[in-house]
N, C-alpha and C positions, 0 to 999 in steps of 0.2 A: 445484434448489438455490435456496433463498430468500435471495438476497444482501441484500435490505433488512433482514432480521433480523440479519445479521452486520455489515454496514456501514450505519450510521445517518447521516442527513443532518447531524446536529450533530458528526459526526466527519469532516467534510470541510473541507479547507483549501486555499486557492489563494493564489498570490503568496508562498509560503514561501521565505524567503531563507536560503541556507546556502552557504558557500564551497567545501565539500568533501562527499563522500559521508559521511565520518565525522561531520562536524558535522550533516549532515542526519539521521543516525541518532540523534544526541543530541536534536534537535528532535522527531523522531518519538517517541522515548522519553518526552520531557516531555509531549507532547500525549496520548500513550496513557496515561501515568500519571494525568493529570487525568481522562481519559475513563473509565478502568476501575478507578480507586482502587487502583493497584498502584505500588509504589516505582519511580521512574524508573530508578534504577541497576540494578535487577533486569532491567527491560526492555532497557535499553541493553546490558548484558552479554550477554543472550541474543541480541539482534540482531547485536552485533559478533562473537560466537562463530559464529553461523550464516554471517555474511558472510565470515569467514576460511576457512570450508570451501569456499566458491566463491561467486562473485558472484551476487547476486539480480537483476542487470540481465539482462532476457530479450530485449532487442533492441527496435528500433523506438521508442526513447525511453521505454521502460517498465522500471520496477524493481518487484519484488514482494518486499520485505523481509519475512521471516516467521521466527517462532521459537516454541518451546514455553516457556510460562510455567507453572510448577508450580501456582500458585494459581488459574488460570483454569479454569472449569467448561465453557465452550463457546467455539467460535471467535468471535473479534470482530475487526473491521478498521477501518481508517481510509483515507481517500483524500487524496492530496496532489498539488498541482501547484506545482512550484518556479518561482521568479521567473526563474531561468536554469537551463538544463540542467546536470546534474552527471554526472561520469564514474563510472558504476557498473560499469565494466569489462565491458560486455556483449559478446557474441561479435561483433556487427556494428560495434562501436566507436562507436555512436551514443549520445551522452550522454542520460540520462534526465531528462525534464521532468515525468513522471507517476510516482507511486509508489502502489501499492496495498499496504497493510501488513496482514499477517494474523498474529494472535497466537492461540495455542490452548493448551489444557491438555495435560499429559503423557499423559492418558488419551484424548485426541482425535486422536492421530496419524493414524489411518485416515480420520477424517472430514475432516481438514484437506486431505488430498490431493484429495478431491472438491471442496472449496471452491476450492483453487488451480486446478483444472481448469475450474471454472465461471467464475472470474475471467478466466483466459486466453481462454476461448471468448467471453466478453462483449467483451473488448478487441479480439478479431479480427473481431467483427461489423461489417458494412459501415457506415461513417460514424461509428462510436462514437468512435474516437480523434480524428478531425477535429473533431467536435462538442465533445468535452471540451477540446480545445486552444483552441477559439474561445469557450468559455463565459466570460461576464463576471462571474458571481457564483458563490459556492460552491454555491448552490442549483441553478443551471443545470448546473454541473460534475457534481454528484451525480446530477441527473436524467438527464443524458446517459449516465452510466455505468449507472445502474439500468434505464433505459428504452431498449433498443436500437432501438426503432422510430423514434426521432428522429434525423435525419441532419444 
């Protein structure tokens, strides 16, 4: 799985401030709208609808908000580190400080499962989360996610 083609360095944000998960989804939608030239309200509605089906907080301080967007032709993503952890209602009750956002087209539902799996594997690699949490810049944060060899 070629994650760098799905999540680009310019779509990486650290120090993102939001008081709640729902406000974080608004911020994510706004950033995604600018990145992918799609209406923010369409993205927000899709993310909120998905979140209401079940939390995208996967535990260990990670959330993976994801949703189908009709006009997208291929999966695309964004990386976020929040300025303070947010309650994404993960099964382990650990608030999320890192979010990996995945948006995909209606026709890419099969492919997006492979991407979600690749993201989860990357985040479980030795030292990746610790390095991402220590990163001082968005470039470092991105590099730590993409390059699992750095600890």
